[in-house]
N, C-alpha and C positions, 0 to 999 in steps of 0.2 A: 713720782715718775710722771712723765708726760702722758697726758690723755686720761689720767685717773684723778678725778676730783674727789676729795675727801670731805666735801661739804664746807670748805672754808668760806668765810665771808657771808654766811647766811644771816647773821645778826650784826647790825651795826653797833659801834661803840655807843654807850649811853642808853641803849635799850635794855629793858628788863630781861632777866634770864628766863628761859622757857618755863621753868617750874613756877616762878613768881607770876607769870602771865596766866598760867592755868589756874592758880589760886584765885586771882582776881576775876577770872571768867566764871568761876563756880557761882551758882545761884545763891542768894542770901539764905542763910540757915542751913545750907548743905555744905558738907566738907568737900574739899577738892580731892580728886583722885590722887593717890600717892604718886609722887614723882618717880620716874624711872631711875634706876641706879645711874649715877654719874659715870662718865667715860671710863675711869680707872677700874671700877668694880666690874663692869661688863667686859671690858677689853681683856683684863687679866684672865678670866675664865676662858674666853675665846682663844687667847694666845696660847694658853696651856694645851688646849685641845688640838690646835693647829700644829704646834711643835711636837705634841705627842704623836699625831698622825704622821708627821714628817719623819720621825725617827723609827716608826714601826713599818715593817715591810708589808707591801701589798695593801696599803690603806685605801679606803674608798673616798674619793674626792668628789663630793657633790657640787661644790662651788669651785668653778675653774679659776677664779681670781685668787682663792686661797692657795691653790697649788702653784700658780704663777708667782705669788708673793714668796712662797717658800723657795722656789728656784732663784728668785731675785736675791733674797737675803743669804742663801747658801753661797751664791757667787761673791757677795760682798765679804763674807767670812773667809772664803778661800783667797780672795784678793789681799786681805790684810795679812793673813798667815804667810802667803807666798812673798808678799812685799817685805815682811820682816826677815824671812829666811834669805831672800835675794840680797837684802841690805847687809845682813851680818856676814854671809858668805859673799865675798866681793865679786859677785857676778856682774858682768857688764855687757852692754850692747844688744845686738840682735838675738844672740843666743838666749839671753834672759827673757826677752819679750816672746820669742817663739816657744820656749819651754812653758812659760806662763799660759800662753794661749792653748797649747796642747793639753796641759794639765787641767785648766779651767773647763774647757769644752769636754774633755774626756771624762773627768770625774762627774760632771753633771749629766752627761749622756748615760753613764753607767747607773747613776742614781735613778733617773726617771725610766730608763728602759729595763734594767735588771732588778733594782731594789724595789721600786714602786710598781713596776710592771703596768704602767698606764698605757692607754691607747693614744699614741702620738697624734693620730688623725683628729681626735677630739679637740686638740689644741692647735691645729693648723699644720701639723706635720713635725717631723724631727727637727727641721731647720728652725722653725719658729721657737721651739723649746730651747734649742741649743743657743740661739742668739738672745734669748730673754735676759735683759739686764747686763749683757756682756760689756757694752761700752762703758757703762757706769763702773763696773768692777775693774775694767782695764784702767780707767782714770784713777780710781782709788789705789790700785796696785802700784801705778807709777808714782803717785804721791808718797805712799808709804815706803816704797823702795828707795826713792831719792832721799827722803828724810833719814832713814836708817843708814844708808850708805854714806851720806855726807857726815852724819854724826859720828860714825865709827871710823871711817877710812880717810876722811879729808885731812890733809896736812895743814 
């Protein structure tokens, strides 16, 4: 997503990986400190806890970005599901788009206000949470809807 750097481009191609550099920097005769677990090991544990908190009611969110990521990815899931449904049920035009917008915004609003019971003002207000990741999910919804509709109903 725009504005959130995940640390890409920190190391140029051809340079040693960070664990190898730490081993080379260690003083002669001393062993290097054990390398931190690689991305997959660390991320899987964090991902489980984030999604565990996301599915538990009234969870404590100490990291605002984690909660915003959950909102973002829930929107993407909703977009794919609704895109498939709209494509299979031959929905067309403005009605399909309007119903998607209402369901997408409504489900997420109920999620963060009733299920998670967070203080919206901590995140910039209800509107900021309601629009978090909306345009990306709308684009994904349109792509999935068009693909399924065309595959099933196109003559």
